[in-house]
N, C-alpha and C positions, 0 to 999 in steps of 0.2 A: 599201362597208360594208353597204349594204342587202342585197346578195346573200349575204354571210356570215351575216347575221341570219336570213334565210330558210332557209339551209342548216342552221343550228344548230337552228331550230325543227323542221325535217323530221327531223333526226337524233334529236331529243328525242322526237318522236311515234313514230318507228320503235322506239326503245329501250323506250318505254312499252308499245307493242303487244307487243313481245317478252316483256317482263316479265309482262304480262297472260296471254299464251299459256302461259308457264311455270307461272304460278299455276294456271291451269285444268287443265293437265296433271297437276300435283301433286295437285290435288283429285280428279281422276279416278282416278289410280293408288292413292291412299290410301283410297278409298271414303268419304271424308268427305261427298261429295255425296249418299251414300245414307243419311245420318243422319236423314232425315225420319221423323217418328214415324208410321209406318203403323199403321193400326188392326189389331190382331191379338191373338192369344192366346198365352200362355206355356206351354210344356211342358218337362219336364226329361228328360234322359237321362244315364246313367252310363257312363263309359268307364274302362278300366284305364289307358289312356295316350292323351292328346289330341295328342301330338306337337307340331307347330307351329301348331295351330289357334288362332285369335285371335278376340277379340270383334269383331263386325261381319262375320265371315266369312259367306259365302253358305250358305243351306240350300236344297237342291234336291230336286225330285221329277222323275224322268225327264229330268234335265238342265235343267229350268226352275226359275228362282229363285222360291221361295215364302216366303222369310223370311230372317232373319239370326240369328247367334249373339248373344244378349243378354248373357250373362255366363258365366264359367268360374270355378269355385271347387272347393275340396276338401271332400269329404264325410268327416268324421272317423269316422263310424260304419261306413261301407262301405270306407273307405280307398281311395276311387276319386275320379276327377274327376267333378264334377257340372256339366253343361253345360245352360244354359237357352236354349231356342230360342224366338224370336218368329215365329210363323207367321201369314201374312196371314189376316184374318178370313174371307174367302170361300173359303179352301182347307179342305176337309173330308177328314181322313185317318182311316182305320179305326183303332180303338183297339189293334189288334195289329200296327201298323206297326213297322218296325225302322229303326235309324239306323246309318250307317257313316261313318267319316272317310276321305275320299279326297284325293288330291293332283291338282291340275290340271297335267298335264304331268309331265315327269320331275323337275324341281326347282321346280315352281310352288307357289302358295299352297294351303293345305288348306281344305276345305269339308266340310259335313255333307250326306250324301246320304240321303234317306229312301226306304224301300221300303214302299209301301202293303201292308197285309195284306188279309184277306178278311172281317173282322168286320163285323157289322151296326151296331155302335155306333161312334161317332166320338170322336177326341181332343177334349178341351175344356180350358179354362183350368185349370192346375195339375196336369194328368195327367202321369204318368211313362211314358216309352217303355221297355218292359221289356228289349228286346234292343238292345244297343249294341255295335257292332264297332269296336274301337280302331284307331288309326292304325298303319300299317305303318312302322316306323322302319328306315331304310336301314342304319344302323349295327348294329342288332340282327341284321338279315338277314345282313349281311356277317360278323359275328361268328359266327353259327351255321354258315355255310358254312365258314369257316376252321377252326372247332372240329371240325366233322365231318371235314374233310380231314385235320386233325392226328390225330384219333382213328383214321382209316383207315390213315394212315401208320404209326402206332405199333403196329398189330396185325399188320402184314405182316412 
C-alpha cells in the first residue's frame, strides 16, 4: 500500500511539472510574457492595410526588437489604419524614418520594421511616421496574378 501511495505522488508531481511546462510554453508563444511596461515613447504610423498585424507585435530596426505595437485603430479622416508603436526610450530614430509591415517566414506572424532615415532631428512622443508601407496580402497578389493571366488569355 505504501508503494502505491509513493507512485501516486510521483505521478502527481510529474503531471504538475508537465502542466507548468505547457503553461510556460503558452506564455512564451502568446507574447504575454512581453507585457512588461517598458519605458518608451509612442509614435503613430498610417497604413492602407495592416493585414494580420496584432497588438503586441514586435517593432524592429535592423532585425533587433526595439518596441511593440501598442494599438491599432481606424482613422476616419484618412480612411486608413492608424498603428501606435511604443519604442524603447533609449532608441533614437531619425524623424524621417519609415515603417513597413513584414511577415516572419512564409506564414509567420507579422511585425513592423522601421527603416531609419537621415534627418538630424529624432522622433519623440506623439510624432507621426510619414511613410508607411502596408502589408503584402497573399490573396491580393494571387488575385492580381490570376487576373493578369486571364487578361492575357482573353487578348490572344
